[in-house]
Structures are given as C-alpha cells and as structure tokens.
KEKE-3310 file (N, C-alpha, C; in steps of 0.2 Angstrom, whole numbers, plus 5000, padded with zeros to 4 digits):
npx = (5003:5003:5010:5003:5011:5002:5005:5001:4985:4975:4957:4944:4931:4932:4931:4941:4959:4971:4960:4952:4961:4966:4957:4955:4966:4963:4950:4956:4964:4973:4987:4986:4997:5000:5007:5006:5003:4997:4985:4966:4954:4940:4925:4911:4908:4920:4936:4939:4952:4968:4982:4997:5009:5026:5040:5052:5043:5037:5044:5048:5036:5039:5052:5049:5039:5046:5056:5050:5039:5042:5038:5026:5022:5018:5010:5012:5005:4996:5005:5012:5023:5038:5050:5042:5041:5056:5059:5051:5057:5072:5071:5064:5072:5085:5079:5079:5069:5053:5041:5032:5021:5013:5006:5003:5001:4996:4989:4970:4956:4947:4955:4964:4979:4988:5003:5015:5028:5041:5038:5029:5044:5052:5046:5046:5061:5064:5054:5047:5055:5058:5046:5038:5027:5015:5004:4993:4983:4974:4978:4991:4997:5000:5008:5017:5022:5022:5011:4998:4984:4971:4966:4966:4977:4986:4986:4997:5007:5011:5015:5025:5034:5037:5041:5055:5063:5062:5060:5049:5033:5019:5003:4991:4978:4962:4949:4934:4936:4940:4936:4926:4931:4946:4959:4977:4990:5009:5022:5039:5043:5031:5011:4995:4978:4965:4949:4938:4921:4905:4897:4884:4885:4886:4893:4910:4917:4938:4941:4956:4964:4959:4961:4976:4977:4971:4980:4994:4991:4987:5000:5007:5002:5008:5007:5008:5012:5002:4993:4989:4984:4972:4966:4967:4955:4945:4940:4940:4927:4920:4917:4911:4898:4890:4885:4885:4878:4879:4883:4884:4886:4898:4898:4907:4916:4910:4921:4919:4911:4914:4914:4909:4896:4895:4878)
npy = (4992:5013:5026:5042:5055:5069:5085:5098:5111:5106:5104:5104:5102:5096:5099:5104:5104:5094:5084:5083:5079:5069:5061:5063:5057:5043:5041:5040:5026:5023:5024:5034:5046:5059:5075:5085:5102:5113:5117:5120:5126:5128:5131:5127:5141:5149:5153:5150:5151:5148:5134:5136:5119:5116:5118:5107:5099:5096:5092:5080:5070:5071:5065:5050:5049:5047:5037:5026:5024:5026:5043:5041:5050:5069:5082:5098:5108:5122:5132:5138:5147:5151:5145:5133:5133:5131:5121:5111:5112:5109:5097:5087:5088:5083:5069:5065:5068:5064:5067:5079:5092:5106:5118:5134:5141:5158:5167:5172:5167:5178:5187:5192:5192:5178:5176:5180:5192:5189:5174:5171:5175:5165:5151:5156:5154:5144:5131:5132:5130:5115:5109:5099:5103:5118:5126:5140:5149:5165:5179:5169:5169:5184:5187:5180:5181:5196:5200:5210:5200:5200:5195:5179:5179:5185:5175:5169:5173:5176:5162:5163:5172:5168:5157:5159:5158:5145:5132:5120:5116:5125:5126:5139:5142:5148:5148:5159:5173:5173:5167:5151:5144:5138:5133:5133:5126:5126:5120:5113:5123:5124:5128:5122:5122:5117:5115:5120:5114:5122:5121:5123:5125:5130:5125:5124:5122:5118:5117:5117:5114:5101:5097:5099:5088:5077:5076:5072:5062:5054:5058:5050:5036:5036:5044:5056:5072:5083:5073:5070:5081:5083:5073:5077:5090:5084:5073:5082:5089:5079:5078:5089:5089:5077:5087:5087:5093:5101:5110:5129:5136:5138:5123:5107:5097:5079:5070:5055:5052:5044:5030:5015:5007:4993:4986)
npz = (5000:4994:5005:5010:5018:5029:5034:5042:5051:5062:5060:5073:5068:5057:5042:5037:5034:5045:5044:5034:5024:5028:5026:5011:5006:5013:5006:4990:4994:4999:5012:5025:5034:5048:5051:5064:5066:5072:5084:5081:5086:5076:5067:5053:5052:5057:5063:5080:5088:5088:5090:5092:5089:5097:5091:5090:5096:5084:5075:5082:5078:5064:5065:5071:5058:5049:5052:5051:5042:5030:5018:5003:4998:5000:5008:5012:5023:5029:5040:5051:5059:5057:5064:5061:5045:5046:5052:5047:5032:5034:5040:5029:5018:5023:5026:5012:5005:4992:4981:4984:4989:4992:4997:4999:5011:5013:5012:5012:5003:5002:5005:5016:5027:5031:5039:5047:5040:5043:5039:5029:5020:5025:5022:5006:5002:5010:5011:4996:4988:4993:4985:4974:4968:4968:4976:4974:4979:4969:4976:4984:4973:4968:4978:4977:4964:4962:4953:4950:4949:4937:4929:4917:4907:4914:4926:4917:4918:4930:4933:4923:4932:4946:4942:4936:4948:4954:4953:4954:4948:4944:4952:4951:4959:4949:4953:4961:4961:4951:4937:4937:4944:4934:4934:4933:4928:4926:4923:4917:4907:4898:4899:4906:4905:4916:4918:4926:4932:4933:4949:4958:4974:4991:5000:5005:5014:5015:5004:4998:5003:5001:4990:4988:4994:4987:4975:4982:4982:4970:4965:4974:4969:4959:4945:4930:4932:4928:4928:4938:4943:4934:4939:4951:4954:4948:4958:4968:4961:4964:4978:4980:4970:4978:4986:5002:5017:5031:5044:5051:5041:5029:5024:5025:5014:5006:5007:5005:4994:4985:4990:4992:5002:5012:5021)
capx = (5001:5007:5010:5006:5010:5001:5007:4995:4986:4971:4953:4941:4925:4930:4932:4947:4968:4975:4955:4953:4968:4965:4950:4954:4968:4960:4945:4960:4965:4981:4990:4987:4999:5000:5012:5003:5007:4992:4977:4962:4946:4936:4919:4910:4906:4925:4940:4942:4957:4973:4986:5004:5013:5032:5043:5055:5035:5037:5052:5049:5034:5041:5058:5044:5037:5052:5062:5047:5033:5044:5028:5027:5020:5019:5006:5009:4999:4997:5013:5009:5028:5047:5053:5041:5045:5062:5060:5051:5062:5077:5067:5063:5081:5089:5077:5079:5060:5053:5033:5031:5015:5015:4999:5007:4993:4998:4981:4965:4952:4946:4961:4966:4985:4986:5003:5020:5033:5045:5036:5031:5050:5057:5040:5049:5065:5065:5050:5045:5061:5059:5040:5037:5022:5016:4996:4994:4975:4976:4979:4995:5000:4999:5012:5024:5025:5025:5010:4990:4980:4964:4961:4968:4979:4990:4989:5000:5013:5013:5016:5031:5037:5036:5046:5060:5064:5058:5058:5044:5027:5017:4994:4988:4970:4958:4943:4928:4938:4942:4933:4923:4940:4950:4968:4983:4998:5014:5028:5044:5040:5025:5009:4989:4972:4959:4941:4934:4915:4899:4895:4879:4885:4891:4899:4918:4926:4941:4940:4961:4963:4957:4963:4983:4980:4971:4986:4998:4988:4987:5007:5010:5000:5012:5002:5013:5010:4999:4985:4991:4981:4968:4963:4964:4950:4938:4938:4935:4923:4913:4914:4904:4892:4889:4880:4884:4874:4882:4887:4878:4892:4903:4902:4914:4917:4909:4925:4918:4905:4915:4916:4904:4897:4887:4879)
capy = (4998:5018:5030:5050:5061:5076:5089:5106:5110:5103:5106:5098:5105:5087:5099:5104:5103:5088:5080:5085:5077:5061:5059:5060:5051:5037:5040:5036:5018:5024:5023:5040:5047:5066:5078:5090:5110:5117:5114:5124:5128:5131:5125:5132:5151:5152:5151:5155:5148:5140:5134:5130:5115:5118:5117:5103:5091:5092:5088:5073:5067:5070:5061:5046:5046:5044:5033:5018:5021:5033:5039:5038:5058:5072:5085:5105:5114:5130:5129:5147:5151:5156:5142:5125:5131:5130:5115:5104:5110:5104:5085:5082:5089:5076:5063:5065:5067:5065:5069:5087:5095:5112:5123:5138:5144:5166:5174:5167:5170:5183:5194:5189:5188:5173:5175:5187:5193:5181:5166:5172:5174:5157:5147:5154:5154:5138:5126:5131:5128:5106:5106:5096:5105:5122:5128:5146:5152:5171:5182:5169:5171:5187:5187:5177:5184:5203:5205:5211:5196:5203:5190:5174:5181:5186:5168:5166:5178:5175:5157:5164:5179:5162:5151:5162:5156:5142:5124:5115:5116:5130:5126:5146:5141:5152:5152:5161:5178:5174:5163:5145:5136:5136:5131:5133:5122:5130:5115:5112:5128:5126:5127:5118:5126:5115:5119:5121:5112:5125:5119:5128:5123:5132:5123:5123:5122:5116:5114:5117:5105:5094:5097:5098:5080:5075:5076:5070:5055:5054:5055:5043:5031:5035:5049:5062:5081:5082:5068:5070:5091:5082:5066:5078:5093:5078:5073:5090:5090:5073:5079:5094:5085:5074:5088:5088:5099:5100:5115:5132:5142:5136:5115:5100:5093:5077:5066:5048:5051:5037:5024:5011:5004:4989:4988)
capz = (4999:4997:5011:5010:5025:5029:5035:5044:5055:5064:5061:5078:5063:5051:5036:5032:5038:5045:5045:5028:5022:5029:5021:5006:5005:5013:5001:4987:4998:5002:5020:5029:5041:5051:5059:5067:5067:5076:5087:5080:5087:5069:5063:5046:5052:5057:5067:5084:5092:5086:5099:5089:5090:5097:5084:5093:5095:5079:5071:5084:5075:5057:5066:5072:5055:5043:5053:5054:5038:5025:5015:4997:4995:5006:5006:5015:5023:5033:5044:5054:5060:5055:5066:5061:5040:5045:5054:5040:5026:5034:5037:5020:5015:5027:5022:5002:5004:4987:4978:4991:4989:4995:4997:5001:5013:5016:5014:5014:4996:5006:5006:5024:5031:5038:5040:5051:5036:5044:5040:5022:5020:5026:5018:4999:5004:5014:5009:4995:4983:4993:4985:4967:4966:4975:4974:4977:4975:4966:4984:4987:4968:4967:4982:4976:4959:4965:4949:4950:4943:4938:4922:4915:4905:4921:4929:4917:4919:4938:4935:4924:4935:4950:4939:4936:4955:4958:4947:4952:4945:4949:4950:4951:4958:4948:4959:4962:4962:4943:4935:4938:4946:4933:4934:4926:4928:4925:4924:4914:4901:4897:4903:4900:4908:4918:4916:4932:4930:4936:4954:4965:4980:4994:5005:5001:5018:5015:4995:4996:5008:4996:4979:4987:4996:4981:4971:4983:4981:4964:4966:4977:4964:4952:4941:4930:4935:4923:4927:4945:4945:4929:4946:4960:4950:4947:4965:4970:4957:4966:4982:4979:4967:4980:4989:5009:5018:5037:5049:5050:5038:5023:5024:5021:5008:5004:5004:5003:4989:4980:4996:4993:5008:5013:5025)
cpx = (5006:5003:5008:5002:5008:5003:5005:4992:4980:4963:4949:4937:4926:4933:4936:4953:4969:4970:4952:4959:4968:4960:4950:4958:4967:4957:4951:4963:4970:4981:4990:4992:5000:5006:5007:5005:5003:4987:4972:4956:4941:4927:4918:4910:4912:4930:4941:4947:4963:4978:4995:5008:5021:5036:5047:5048:5038:5040:5051:5043:5032:5048:5052:5042:5041:5057:5058:5043:5037:5036:5032:5025:5021:5015:5008:5005:4999:5002:5015:5017:5034:5049:5050:5042:5050:5062:5057:5055:5067:5077:5066:5070:5085:5087:5078:5069:5059:5042:5032:5027:5011:5008:5001:5003:4998:4990:4976:4961:4949:4948:4964:4974:4983:4993:5011:5020:5036:5042:5036:5038:5053:5050:5044:5054:5066:5061:5047:5047:5059:5053:5044:5031:5021:5007:4994:4989:4978:4980:4989:4998:5004:5007:5019:5028:5027:5017:5003:4987:4973:4958:4967:4975:4987:4989:4994:5008:5015:5015:5026:5040:5040:5042:5053:5065:5065:5055:5054:5040:5022:5008:4990:4977:4968:4954:4938:4931:4938:4940:4930:4929:4943:4954:4970:4990:5005:5017:5033:5043:5035:5019:5001:4987:4971:4955:4939:4925:4911:4895:4891:4881:4889:4894:4906:4921:4930:4944:4951:4965:4966:4961:4970:4981:4978:4980:4993:4998:4994:4998:5011:5010:5004:5011:5007:5010:5004:4988:4984:4983:4975:4962:4960:4956:4946:4936:4935:4929:4916:4911:4911:4898:4890:4883:4879:4882:4874:4886:4880:4882:4894:4903:4906:4912:4915:4915:4925:4915:4907:4917:4907:4901:4890:4884:4878)
cpy = (5005:5021:5038:5052:5067:5081:5097:5107:5107:5104:5100:5097:5096:5090:5101:5103:5095:5082:5077:5079:5073:5058:5055:5058:5045:5033:5034:5030:5020:5026:5033:5042:5057:5069:5085:5098:5114:5114:5120:5124:5133:5126:5131:5139:5153:5149:5156:5152:5144:5143:5130:5126:5118:5118:5110:5098:5088:5089:5082:5067:5068:5065:5050:5040:5042:5036:5025:5018:5028:5035:5038:5045:5062:5076:5091:5107:5121:5126:5139:5150:5149:5148:5134:5124:5129:5120:5106:5106:5106:5096:5083:5082:5084:5073:5062:5064:5069:5068:5074:5091:5101:5119:5128:5147:5154:5169:5169:5171:5175:5187:5194:5191:5185:5170:5179:5186:5189:5176:5167:5175:5168:5152:5150:5153:5148:5131:5128:5130:5120:5105:5104:5101:5113:5124:5135:5150:5159:5175:5178:5170:5176:5189:5184:5177:5190:5206:5205:5205:5200:5199:5183:5176:5183:5184:5170:5168:5178:5170:5158:5166:5170:5160:5152:5160:5150:5134:5119:5114:5116:5124:5131:5145:5148:5153:5156:5170:5179:5174:5156:5141:5134:5138:5132:5129:5124:5125:5112:5119:5129:5124:5124:5122:5119:5118:5116:5117:5117:5122:5121:5122:5128:5133:5122:5123:5118:5113:5113:5111:5100:5092:5096:5088:5075:5072:5077:5064:5053:5054:5052:5035:5030:5042:5057:5069:5080:5079:5067:5078:5087:5078:5070:5084:5089:5074:5078:5092:5085:5075:5087:5094:5080:5080:5090:5094:5100:5109:5124:5141:5137:5127:5114:5101:5085:5071:5057:5044:5045:5030:5018:5006:4998:4989:4979)
cpz = (4998:5002:5006:5017:5023:5034:5038:5048:5059:5063:5064:5072:5059:5043:5033:5037:5035:5042:5040:5023:5021:5024:5013:5003:5006:5008:4992:4986:4997:5009:5022:5034:5042:5054:5059:5068:5073:5080:5085:5083:5082:5068:5055:5048:5054:5060:5073:5090:5088:5093:5093:5094:5093:5092:5083:5092:5086:5074:5074:5078:5067:5058:5065:5063:5049:5046:5053:5046:5032:5019:5007:4993:5000:5004:5013:5017:5027:5038:5044:5059:5055:5056:5065:5054:5041:5046:5049:5034:5029:5037:5031:5017:5017:5025:5016:5002:4996:4985:4985:4986:4992:4991:5001:5006:5015:5016:5010:5008:4993:5006:5011:5024:5035:5040:5043:5040:5035:5042:5035:5018:5021:5021:5008:4998:5007:5011:5003:4988:4985:4991:4976:4964:4969:4969:4978:4976:4974:4971:4982:4980:4965:4970:4978:4969:4955:4958:4954:4944:4941:4931:4923:4912:4911:4924:4925:4916:4925:4937:4933:4927:4940:4948:4938:4945:4957:4950:4946:4949:4948:4945:4958:4949:4955:4954:4958:4962:4955:4937:4937:4940:4941:4932:4929:4932:4923:4927:4916:4906:4899:4902:4901:4908:4911:4921:4923:4929:4935:4942:4961:4969:4984:4999:5002:5004:5015:5008:4994:4996:5005:4991:4983:4990:4992:4977:4974:4983:4976:4963:4970:4973:4955:4943:4938:4931:4933:4924:4936:4946:4941:4937:4950:4957:4951:4953:4969:4966:4962:4973:4984:4975:4973:4987:4997:5011:5029:5039:5046:5047:5033:5024:5023:5015:5007:5003:5003:4999:4985:4983:4993:4999:5006:5019:5031)
residu = (UNK:UNK:UNK:UNK:UNK:UNK:UNK:UNK:UNK:UNK:UNK:UNK:UNK:UNK:UNK:UNK:UNK:UNK:UNK:UNK:UNK:UNK:UNK:UNK:UNK:UNK:UNK:UNK:UNK:UNK:UNK:UNK:UNK:UNK:UNK:UNK:UNK:UNK:UNK:UNK:UNK:UNK:UNK:UNK:UNK:UNK:UNK:UNK:UNK:UNK:UNK:UNK:UNK:UNK:UNK:UNK:UNK:UNK:UNK:UNK:UNK:UNK:UNK:UNK:UNK:UNK:UNK:UNK:UNK:UNK:UNK:UNK:UNK:UNK:UNK:UNK:UNK:UNK:UNK:UNK:UNK:UNK:UNK:UNK:UNK:UNK:UNK:UNK:UNK:UNK:UNK:UNK:UNK:UNK:UNK:UNK:UNK:UNK:UNK:UNK:UNK:UNK:UNK:UNK:UNK:UNK:UNK:UNK:UNK:UNK:UNK:UNK:UNK:UNK:UNK:UNK:UNK:UNK:UNK:UNK:UNK:UNK:UNK:UNK:UNK:UNK:UNK:UNK:UNK:UNK:UNK:UNK:UNK:UNK:UNK:UNK:UNK:UNK:UNK:UNK:UNK:UNK:UNK:UNK:UNK:UNK:UNK:UNK:UNK:UNK:UNK:UNK:UNK:UNK:UNK:UNK:UNK:UNK:UNK:UNK:UNK:UNK:UNK:UNK:UNK:UNK:UNK:UNK:UNK:UNK:UNK:UNK:UNK:UNK:UNK:UNK:UNK:UNK:UNK:UNK:UNK:UNK:UNK:UNK:UNK:UNK:UNK:UNK:UNK:UNK:UNK:UNK:UNK:UNK:UNK:UNK:UNK:UNK:UNK:UNK:UNK:UNK:UNK:UNK:UNK:UNK:UNK:UNK:UNK:UNK:UNK:UNK:UNK:UNK:UNK:UNK:UNK:UNK:UNK:UNK:UNK:UNK:UNK:UNK:UNK:UNK:UNK:UNK:UNK:UNK:UNK:UNK:UNK:UNK:UNK:UNK:UNK:UNK:UNK:UNK:UNK:UNK:UNK:UNK:UNK:UNK:UNK:UNK:UNK:UNK:UNK:UNK:UNK:UNK:UNK:UNK:UNK:UNK:UNK:UNK:UNK:UNK:UNK)
# end
C-alpha cells in the first residue's frame, strides 16, 4: 500500500486541515499519516482559536514517521511560523523526501493575511524550493509573483515570474475571484489549463486542503503531474456534487462520496 504524509493543522470540525487530508488520502485507498503543526478551534462559521505545536515536537513527529514508515508522497498545508517552516524544510531535505505538494497558505481567498512577514520569507526561501508542486490561490500567486492578477493572462504571467526562482510545478487556482475554478498548471516551461465545472454548492470548506491532498495521493500512485492535477480536480468535483450539507456556515465536502458501503 502506498503511503501519504500530511503536515498541517488540525480542524476540530473535520472539514479542512489534517482531517480533510486524511479523509482524502483514505478515499484514494492509500495509507494516511499526519504531523500536526497546530490545533485549531474552528467550525464552518470561522476560526476561534489556534494553538501552535512547538517546533521541537513537530520534529519528533516527523522523526517518528520517517524512521518507521517512509512516505511515498507528502502534502504540506498551513504552517504558521518561521520555526515550523524551517523545521519541516530541514527534515525533508535531510530525509531526501520526494513527491512533495505544498499548499502555500499565506492569504485567504477573501484577502486576509494569515502569515507574519518573517514566516512568508521563510516559506519562500526554505519550503517552496523543496516542493515538487505548489498550489497558490490568486492572492498568494500575487504575493509570490508581484503581479496583480485580474484576468486569465495574468495567471500565465504570474506563473512565469514565479518559475524564475522556483523549478517545480505551479498550479494557480483561479477560483471564484477570477473564473469558474479554472486552474493553470505551469510545468517545465509549458502551461496547461484545467477547466472547472460550475457546481451549485456553497459548501466549500476545505477545498484547498482537499485538492492538494488529492494531488499528493495521485503522485504517490505514480501519475504524472498533469494527471495528478486532472484527477485531483475530478475528485473535488465529485465531493462537491455529493451536496453534503452540514453546519451553519460554509460546510465541508463529502470526501467519501465514491466509497461504496455495505449494510
């Protein structure tokens, strides 16, 4: 059985973060492992508290995993401080880790800043260079490229700019700010559009976490980069089409939509 490690924060309501990652990896019939960077008190209506894990304890989690069950792929979600970022980067380099997906969570889709400046610098200088693919949303791509993105062509320009300092693949997620979730993959000097399907579902909590985990799962299974992105987007579409409706805010996806149950 192939294995996938997720390094991210915990969402106690189960829709995003570590919980969404584990559900996604399991739905792909792979073995999920996790290293938790923070505990959060949150639900579908908002985040009400964050308790960060000390860097030395995160390092112990990673040591425990790599020394026993070496991951075939790795997904990295939100890491909220310079110390955690540097700990993760050093460990992945030391262990010669492969097939790394980084969701560079810096700015929310609503435009709220989620990381301090020193953490953003560490993310750009230490963690992004070790990833095989990064999956920024529009605001994050603007920060990484310095380009204001208002149309599809700007996504291409931004990807080209980011690629000047980063050799891995770049998936810029269009999302509702720019288009109907049409995403741009820039890889090895070439770009490819992945067109999103319009799905009438406002319950989108954890879509970014889920997509990056789905891509990591497909990488573990040996698909090429374009196939990983295509398969990941198909999985997201299926989870949205299931129309799960939980909570009082923007609810979670149905990560297990494809699992056949027997009574």
